[in-house]
Residue frames as a rotation matrix with the C-alpha (Angstrom) as fourth column:
MET 1
0.559 -0.089 0.824 -5.19
-0.204 0.949 0.241 -1.67
-0.804 -0.303 0.513 20.18
VAL 2
-0.083 -0.585 -0.807 -2.38
-0.995 0.001 0.101 -3.10
-0.058 0.811 -0.582 17.90
LYS 3
0.711 0.217 0.669 -2.78
-0.120 0.975 -0.190 -6.40
-0.693 0.055 0.719 16.16
LYS 4
-0.103 -0.808 -0.580 0.14
-0.920 -0.144 0.364 -8.11
-0.378 0.571 -0.729 14.26
VAL 5
0.760 0.347 0.549 -0.03
-0.129 0.909 -0.396 -10.79
-0.637 0.230 0.736 11.82
SER 6
-0.262 -0.879 -0.399 2.74
-0.768 -0.061 0.638 -12.53
-0.585 0.473 -0.659 9.65
TYR 7
0.885 0.440 0.152 2.65
-0.200 0.653 -0.730 -14.55
-0.420 0.616 0.666 6.52
GLU 8
-0.383 -0.922 0.054 5.34
-0.227 0.150 0.962 -16.44
-0.895 0.356 -0.267 4.62
THR 9
0.771 0.601 -0.210 4.73
-0.361 0.141 -0.922 -16.51
-0.524 0.787 0.326 0.81
HIS 10
-0.122 -0.868 0.481 6.67
0.191 0.455 0.870 -18.38
-0.974 0.198 0.110 -1.83
SER 11
-0.454 -0.005 0.891 5.43
0.891 0.021 0.454 -16.72
-0.021 1.000 -0.005 -5.04
GLU 12
-0.970 0.218 0.104 4.05
-0.187 -0.950 0.252 -13.48
0.153 0.225 0.962 -6.44
THR 13
-0.254 0.957 -0.137 0.64
-0.101 0.114 0.988 -15.05
0.962 0.265 0.067 -6.60
GLU 14
0.036 0.223 -0.974 0.71
0.887 0.443 0.134 -15.97
0.461 -0.869 -0.181 -2.91
THR 15
-0.764 -0.355 -0.539 1.79
0.576 -0.751 -0.322 -12.37
-0.290 -0.557 0.778 -1.96
MET 16
-0.824 0.540 0.172 -0.95
-0.276 -0.647 0.711 -10.94
0.495 0.538 0.682 -4.19
GLU 17
-0.038 0.860 -0.509 -3.56
0.366 0.486 0.794 -13.20
0.930 -0.156 -0.333 -2.44
ILE 18
-0.295 -0.119 -0.948 -2.42
0.954 -0.097 -0.285 -11.84
-0.058 -0.988 0.142 1.03
ALA 19
-0.948 -0.123 -0.293 -2.71
0.120 -0.992 0.027 -8.39
-0.294 -0.010 0.956 -0.22
ARG 20
-0.557 0.827 0.081 -6.22
-0.159 -0.201 0.967 -8.95
0.815 0.525 0.244 -1.75
LYS 21
0.052 0.561 -0.826 -7.42
0.847 0.413 0.335 -10.27
0.529 -0.717 -0.454 1.61
LEU 22
-0.610 -0.380 -0.695 -5.99
0.705 -0.661 -0.257 -7.11
-0.362 -0.647 0.671 3.19
GLY 23
-0.966 0.238 0.105 -7.80
-0.124 -0.776 0.619 -4.99
0.228 0.584 0.779 0.63
GLU 24
-0.298 0.877 -0.377 -11.07
0.365 0.469 0.804 -6.77
0.882 0.102 -0.460 1.55
LYS 25
0.046 0.165 -0.985 -10.69
0.996 0.073 0.059 -5.62
0.082 -0.984 -0.161 5.14
THR 26
-0.877 -0.438 -0.197 -10.05
0.458 -0.886 -0.070 -1.89
-0.144 -0.152 0.978 4.29
THR 27
0.358 0.931 -0.065 -12.65
0.890 -0.361 -0.279 0.89
-0.284 0.042 -0.958 4.31
PRO 28
0.407 -0.114 0.906 -12.55
0.464 -0.829 -0.312 4.43
0.787 0.548 -0.285 2.85
GLY 29
0.777 -0.263 0.572 -10.08
-0.539 -0.747 0.388 6.54
0.326 -0.610 -0.722 4.86
ASP 30
0.837 -0.484 0.257 -7.75
0.253 0.757 0.602 3.65
-0.486 -0.439 0.756 5.46
ILE 31
0.590 -0.725 -0.354 -4.03
-0.785 -0.412 -0.463 4.06
0.190 0.551 -0.812 4.73
VAL 32
0.903 -0.369 0.221 -1.71
0.294 0.905 0.309 1.18
-0.314 -0.214 0.925 4.08
GLY 33
0.526 -0.824 -0.211 2.04
-0.816 -0.559 0.146 1.78
-0.239 0.096 -0.966 4.16
LEU 34
0.977 -0.204 -0.065 4.23
0.154 0.883 -0.444 -0.70
0.148 0.424 0.894 2.26
TYR 35
0.489 -0.855 0.171 7.82
-0.811 -0.374 0.449 -0.97
-0.320 -0.359 -0.877 3.71
GLY 36
0.705 -0.327 0.629 10.50
0.325 0.938 0.124 -3.05
-0.630 0.117 0.767 2.07
SER 37
-0.296 -0.926 -0.236 13.68
-0.014 -0.243 0.970 -2.95
-0.955 0.290 0.059 -0.07
LEU 38
-0.003 0.227 -0.974 13.77
-0.975 -0.216 -0.048 -2.45
-0.221 0.950 0.222 -3.77
GLY 39
-0.438 -0.144 -0.887 12.53
-0.631 0.752 0.190 -5.61
0.640 0.643 -0.421 -5.38
ALA 40
-0.929 0.048 0.368 10.84
-0.278 0.566 -0.776 -6.93
-0.246 -0.823 -0.512 -2.21
GLY 41
-0.712 0.679 0.182 7.35
0.674 0.586 0.450 -6.99
0.199 0.443 -0.874 -3.93
LYS 42
-0.673 0.472 -0.570 5.54
0.136 -0.679 -0.721 -3.82
-0.727 -0.563 0.393 -3.05
THR 43
-0.569 0.403 -0.717 4.15
-0.809 -0.430 0.400 -3.22
-0.147 0.808 0.571 -6.47
HIS 44
-0.699 0.353 -0.622 2.94
-0.006 0.867 0.498 -6.85
0.715 0.352 -0.604 -6.68
PHE 45
-0.766 0.376 -0.521 1.37
0.585 0.075 -0.807 -6.33
-0.265 -0.923 -0.278 -3.28
VAL 46
-0.521 0.629 -0.577 -0.61
-0.456 -0.776 -0.435 -3.36
-0.722 0.036 0.691 -4.68
LYS 47
-0.710 0.281 -0.646 -1.58
-0.576 0.295 0.762 -5.54
0.405 0.913 -0.048 -7.67
GLY 48
-0.601 0.458 -0.655 -3.26
0.561 0.825 0.063 -8.03
0.570 -0.329 -0.753 -5.35
PHE 49
-0.784 0.364 -0.503 -4.67
0.247 -0.561 -0.790 -5.20
-0.570 -0.743 0.350 -3.07
VAL 50
-0.739 0.442 -0.508 -6.64
-0.626 -0.729 0.276 -3.62
-0.248 0.522 0.816 -5.92
GLN 51
-0.775 0.420 -0.473 -8.21
-0.027 0.725 0.688 -6.89
0.632 0.546 -0.550 -6.89
ALA 52
-0.662 0.607 -0.440 -10.37
0.702 0.297 -0.647 -6.63
-0.262 -0.737 -0.623 -3.73
PHE 53
-0.207 0.589 -0.781 -12.04
-0.115 -0.807 -0.579 -3.60
-0.971 -0.030 0.235 -5.43
GLY 54
0.561 0.559 0.611 -12.52
0.423 0.440 -0.792 -5.36
-0.711 0.703 0.011 -8.77
ILE 55
0.671 -0.453 -0.587 -9.51
-0.693 -0.665 -0.280 -3.75
-0.263 0.594 -0.760 -10.46
PRO 56
0.931 -0.355 -0.082 -7.47
0.285 0.851 -0.441 -6.10
0.227 0.388 0.894 -12.73
PRO 57
0.566 -0.781 -0.263 -3.89
0.355 -0.057 0.933 -6.41
-0.744 -0.622 0.245 -11.49
GLU 58
-0.130 -0.713 0.689 -2.54
0.983 0.001 0.186 -5.52
-0.133 0.701 0.700 -14.95
LYS 59
0.662 0.402 0.633 -3.86
0.457 -0.886 0.085 -1.94
0.595 0.233 -0.769 -14.50
VAL 60
0.930 -0.280 -0.240 -1.30
0.131 -0.358 0.924 -1.49
-0.345 -0.891 -0.296 -11.81
ASN 61
0.289 -0.940 0.181 2.21
0.649 0.053 -0.758 -0.10
0.703 0.337 0.626 -12.54
SER 62
-0.055 -0.487 -0.871 4.51
0.959 -0.267 0.089 1.77
-0.276 -0.831 0.482 -10.20
PRO 63
0.828 0.408 0.385 3.58
0.503 -0.843 -0.188 5.54
0.248 0.350 -0.903 -10.28
THR 64
0.143 -0.894 -0.425 7.31
0.925 -0.033 0.380 6.28
-0.353 -0.447 0.822 -9.62
PHE 65
-0.769 -0.550 0.327 7.42
0.637 -0.703 0.316 9.17
0.056 0.451 0.891 -11.96
ASN 66
-0.165 0.771 0.614 3.91
0.127 -0.601 0.789 10.59
0.978 0.208 0.001 -11.41
LEU 67
-0.870 -0.213 0.446 4.01
-0.441 -0.073 -0.895 9.89
0.223 -0.974 -0.030 -7.47
ILE 68
-0.469 0.752 0.463 0.35
-0.364 0.313 -0.877 8.91
-0.805 -0.580 0.127 -7.43
GLN 69
-0.874 0.413 -0.257 -1.95
-0.107 0.354 0.929 6.71
0.475 0.839 -0.265 -9.55
GLU 70
-0.485 0.788 0.379 -5.69
-0.729 -0.125 -0.673 6.68
-0.483 -0.603 0.635 -8.99
TYR 71
-0.903 0.322 -0.285 -7.79
0.103 0.805 0.584 3.58
0.418 0.498 -0.760 -9.60
GLN 72
-0.386 0.874 0.294 -11.68
-0.919 -0.392 -0.041 3.45
0.079 -0.286 0.955 -9.37
GLY 73
-0.905 0.001 0.425 -13.03
-0.162 0.924 -0.346 0.39
-0.393 -0.382 -0.836 -7.77
VAL 74
-0.711 0.702 -0.044 -16.11
0.238 0.298 0.924 -1.29
0.662 0.647 -0.379 -9.11
ASN 75
-0.094 0.586 -0.805 -17.66
0.988 0.156 -0.002 -0.55
0.124 -0.795 -0.593 -5.63
GLY 76
0.714 0.369 0.595 -17.15
0.399 -0.913 0.087 3.20
0.575 0.175 -0.799 -6.29
ILE 77
0.845 -0.452 -0.288 -14.26
0.150 -0.317 0.936 3.42
-0.514 -0.834 -0.200 -3.82
SER 78
0.800 -0.600 -0.011 -11.08
-0.322 -0.415 -0.851 5.14
0.506 0.684 -0.525 -5.13
ILE 79
0.742 -0.652 -0.155 -7.70
0.623 0.587 0.516 3.64
-0.246 -0.480 0.842 -4.59
PHE 80
0.866 -0.500 -0.005 -4.75
-0.481 -0.830 -0.284 6.08
0.138 0.249 -0.959 -4.29
HIS 81
0.770 -0.636 -0.052 -1.43
0.637 0.760 0.132 4.33
-0.044 -0.135 0.990 -5.05
PHE 82
0.852 -0.524 -0.009 1.52
-0.523 -0.851 0.056 6.45
-0.037 -0.043 -0.998 -4.03
ASP 83
0.614 -0.788 -0.039 5.19
0.741 0.593 -0.316 5.68
0.272 0.166 0.948 -4.84
CYS 84
0.996 -0.076 -0.044 7.36
-0.053 -0.922 0.384 8.01
-0.070 -0.381 -0.922 -2.81
TYR 85
0.564 -0.821 0.086 10.70
0.764 0.559 0.323 6.46
-0.314 -0.117 0.942 -3.67
ARG 86
-0.127 -0.693 0.710 11.97
0.881 -0.407 -0.240 9.46
0.455 0.595 0.662 -5.72
LEU 87
0.841 0.450 0.299 10.71
0.259 -0.822 0.507 12.15
0.474 -0.349 -0.808 -3.28
GLU 88
-0.242 -0.947 0.210 13.45
0.393 -0.293 -0.872 14.45
0.887 -0.129 0.443 -2.03
SER 89
-0.982 -0.029 0.186 11.41
-0.141 -0.539 -0.830 16.15
0.124 -0.842 0.525 0.66
ILE 90
-0.505 0.850 -0.153 7.92
0.710 0.307 -0.634 16.06
-0.491 -0.429 -0.758 2.34
ALA 91
-0.386 0.296 -0.874 7.37
-0.238 -0.947 -0.215 19.28
-0.891 0.125 0.436 0.69
GLU 92
-0.867 0.001 -0.498 7.04
-0.495 0.095 0.864 17.70
0.048 0.995 -0.082 -2.67
ALA 93
-0.701 0.687 -0.189 4.22
0.692 0.720 0.048 15.41
0.169 -0.098 -0.981 -1.31
LEU 94
-0.250 0.663 -0.706 2.46
0.593 -0.472 -0.653 18.42
-0.766 -0.581 -0.275 0.08
GLU 95
-0.708 -0.061 -0.704 2.75
-0.439 -0.742 0.507 20.30
-0.553 0.668 0.498 -3.26
ILE 96
-0.813 0.467 -0.348 0.52
-0.159 0.397 0.904 17.62
0.560 0.790 -0.249 -4.90
GLY 97
-0.136 0.854 0.503 -1.93
-0.885 -0.333 0.325 17.58
0.445 -0.401 0.801 -2.03
ALA 98
-0.619 -0.254 -0.743 -1.03
-0.103 0.964 -0.244 14.25
0.779 -0.075 -0.623 -0.55
GLU 99
-0.974 0.211 0.080 -2.69
-0.076 0.025 -0.997 15.08
-0.212 -0.977 -0.008 2.79
GLU 100
-0.305 0.896 -0.323 -5.98
-0.924 -0.360 -0.128 15.67
-0.231 0.260 0.938 1.00
TYR 101
-0.152 0.147 -0.977 -5.84
-0.551 0.808 0.208 12.07
0.821 0.570 -0.042 -0.23
PHE 102
-0.867 -0.359 -0.345 -5.14
0.079 0.585 -0.807 10.75
0.492 -0.727 -0.479 3.22
TYR 103
-0.848 0.508 -0.151 -8.18
0.052 -0.205 -0.977 12.37
-0.528 -0.837 0.147 4.72
GLY 104
-0.494 0.679 -0.543 -10.55
-0.866 -0.327 0.379 11.79
0.080 0.658 0.749 1.79
ASP 105
0.409 0.867 0.285 -13.06
-0.824 0.485 -0.294 9.14
-0.393 -0.114 0.912 0.92
GLY 106
0.593 -0.228 -0.772 -10.67
-0.457 0.695 -0.556 6.58
0.663 0.682 0.308 -0.79
VAL 107
0.929 -0.357 0.098 -8.19
0.149 0.602 0.784 4.18
-0.339 -0.714 0.613 0.32
SER 108
0.616 -0.745 -0.255 -4.40
-0.753 -0.462 -0.469 5.02
0.232 0.481 -0.846 0.12
ILE 109
0.885 -0.436 0.162 -1.77
0.383 0.881 0.278 2.57
-0.263 -0.184 0.947 -0.40
ILE 110
0.815 -0.575 -0.074 1.85
-0.578 -0.816 -0.032 3.96
-0.042 0.069 -0.997 -0.12
GLU 111
0.591 -0.792 -0.153 5.24
0.755 0.610 -0.240 2.48
0.284 0.026 0.959 -1.27
TRP 112
-0.394 -0.914 0.099 8.03
0.682 -0.362 -0.635 4.03
0.616 -0.183 0.766 0.61
PRO 113
0.610 0.753 0.245 5.96
0.472 -0.594 0.651 5.76
0.636 -0.282 -0.718 3.26
GLU 114
0.323 -0.575 -0.752 9.02
0.859 -0.154 0.487 6.49
-0.396 -0.804 0.444 5.48
LYS 115
-0.604 -0.516 0.607 9.75
0.733 -0.658 0.171 9.31
0.311 0.548 0.776 2.87
ILE 116
-0.415 0.531 0.738 6.62
-0.155 -0.841 0.518 11.11
0.896 0.101 0.432 4.15
SER 117
-0.347 0.276 -0.896 6.28
0.788 0.604 -0.119 9.85
0.508 -0.748 -0.427 7.65
GLY 118
-0.933 -0.162 -0.321 5.92
0.327 -0.752 -0.572 13.35
-0.149 -0.639 0.754 8.91
ILE 119
-0.699 0.700 -0.147 2.58
-0.714 -0.669 0.207 13.89
0.047 0.250 0.967 7.27
LEU 120
-0.477 0.521 -0.708 1.08
0.024 0.813 0.582 10.48
0.879 0.261 -0.400 7.68
PRO 121
0.237 0.623 0.746 -1.77
-0.826 -0.275 0.492 10.27
0.512 -0.732 0.449 10.25
ASP 122
-0.630 -0.359 0.688 -1.55
-0.714 0.617 -0.332 7.94
-0.305 -0.700 -0.645 13.21
GLY 123
-0.013 0.745 0.667 -3.07
-0.394 0.610 -0.688 4.52
-0.919 -0.272 0.285 12.86
ILE 124
0.122 -0.090 -0.988 -1.84
-0.989 0.070 -0.128 3.60
0.081 0.993 -0.080 9.36
ILE 125
0.929 0.054 0.366 -1.78
-0.074 0.996 0.040 -0.19
-0.362 -0.065 0.930 8.49
ARG 126
0.123 -0.943 -0.309 1.91
-0.929 -0.219 0.298 -1.00
-0.348 0.250 -0.903 8.21
VAL 127
0.988 0.042 0.151 2.93
0.030 0.895 -0.445 -3.82
-0.154 0.444 0.883 5.82
THR 128
0.104 -0.984 -0.147 6.58
-0.839 -0.166 0.518 -4.78
-0.534 0.069 -0.843 5.88
ILE 129
0.989 0.069 -0.131 7.81
-0.136 0.772 -0.620 -7.19
0.059 0.631 0.773 3.08
THR 130
0.214 -0.951 0.224 11.06
-0.748 -0.012 0.663 -8.90
-0.628 -0.310 -0.714 3.74
VAL 131
0.459 -0.164 -0.873 12.88
-0.648 0.611 -0.455 -11.01
0.608 0.775 0.174 1.16
THR 132
0.466 -0.189 0.864 13.62
-0.667 0.566 0.484 -14.37
-0.581 -0.802 0.138 2.78
GLY 133
-0.142 -0.449 0.882 14.61
0.338 0.816 0.469 -16.23
-0.930 0.365 0.036 -0.44
ARG 134
-0.950 -0.272 0.155 14.62
0.226 -0.253 0.941 -16.08
-0.216 0.928 0.302 -4.17
ASN 135
-0.513 0.840 0.177 10.72
0.110 -0.140 0.984 -16.29
0.852 0.524 -0.021 -4.36
SER 136
0.114 0.594 -0.796 9.82
0.905 0.268 0.330 -16.25
0.409 -0.758 -0.507 -0.68
ARG 137
-0.476 -0.146 0.867 8.85
-0.131 -0.963 -0.234 -13.25
0.869 -0.225 0.440 1.43
LEU 138
-0.491 0.384 -0.782 7.82
0.863 0.096 -0.495 -12.58
-0.115 -0.918 -0.379 5.07
ILE 139
-0.290 0.580 0.761 4.83
0.099 -0.773 0.627 -10.22
0.952 0.257 0.167 5.08
GLN 140
-0.618 0.184 -0.764 4.14
0.784 0.070 -0.617 -8.65
-0.061 -0.980 -0.188 8.47
ILE 141
-0.231 0.637 0.736 1.01
0.235 -0.697 0.677 -6.49
0.944 0.329 0.011 8.85
VAL 142
-0.803 -0.044 -0.594 0.56
0.585 -0.247 -0.773 -4.27
-0.113 -0.968 0.224 11.88
TYR 143
0.011 0.854 0.520 -2.96
0.540 -0.443 0.716 -2.85
0.842 0.273 -0.466 12.40
CYS 144
-0.910 -0.381 0.162 -2.94
0.099 -0.581 -0.808 0.04
0.402 -0.719 0.567 14.85
ASN 145
-0.481 0.821 0.310 -6.73
-0.873 -0.412 -0.262 0.14
-0.088 -0.396 0.914 15.29
SER 146
-0.818 0.068 0.572 -7.31
-0.068 0.975 -0.213 -3.58
-0.572 -0.213 -0.792 14.96
ASN 147
-0.244 0.747 -0.618 -9.46
-0.969 -0.209 0.131 -3.89
-0.031 0.631 0.775 11.82
């Protein structure tokens, strides 16, 4: 079953709050894909998302040069934050063992998931962030297994 929800936000704080609420609904093994243009607010979304696991937002930075950043939630759940923007091929993601993270005991949140769509499992939570104004965003979340 597919469930779609949409939100309009007017600040980074509102975007982070939507993300935190999504984080509260995720469970180990879930994968969240963040789609959107440069500057749409994907990293701010991650900052809000990790708050659901007791991780301060200031701990989050884009792992563009490392590809993945791991955070440990206060509840013992690992959050794997991927930024695939600089990937040239799926092979690069496979070299670091990306698939092992997807099928592990943590929650994966991926910026630029379209770069590795060929190795993503079915049923990921798709979050599309669209810039609608200077500070406003349309956030569309598609749950393929209706969480």
